[in-house]
C-alpha positions, 0 to 999 in steps of 0.5 A: 918685898911686899907692897899693899896695892889698893884696887878700885871697884872697876878693876876688881874683876881681875883680882876676884873682887879683892879690894887690896892685893899684895905685889912685889917690885922696886919700881912702878913698872916692876910692880905692874908687871908683878900685878899682871902676872898674878892677875892677867889683864890688869896690866893692859888696863893700867898701861897703853903703849908702854905708858900709864894710861891717861885716865889712870891715877896711881899714888905711892903713899898718897903722892901722884906717881907722875910727880915721882918719876912715872913708871920709874917711881921707886917703891920700897918695902912698907909703901902703899900703892893706890890705883884710882881711875880718873873721874870726869863729868859735867 
């Protein structure tokens, strides 16, 4: 199963500047594991102590994974995953 994953600018150095990559996995955890095997180091930017980093937002088909089960969120063939760093300012 191939999932299209959109990569934000700040993480593109890990993907050789690719805006989108293809990864495999039936859950968000497995997808991140596959991403990290293809692009070493990206997993550390997404996870901290086995949990999604606080300032990283991930969407499956435009739905925030925090409302879909977090790292256990299920992914199926044809889904689209978008990784977005949270933006803060004042």
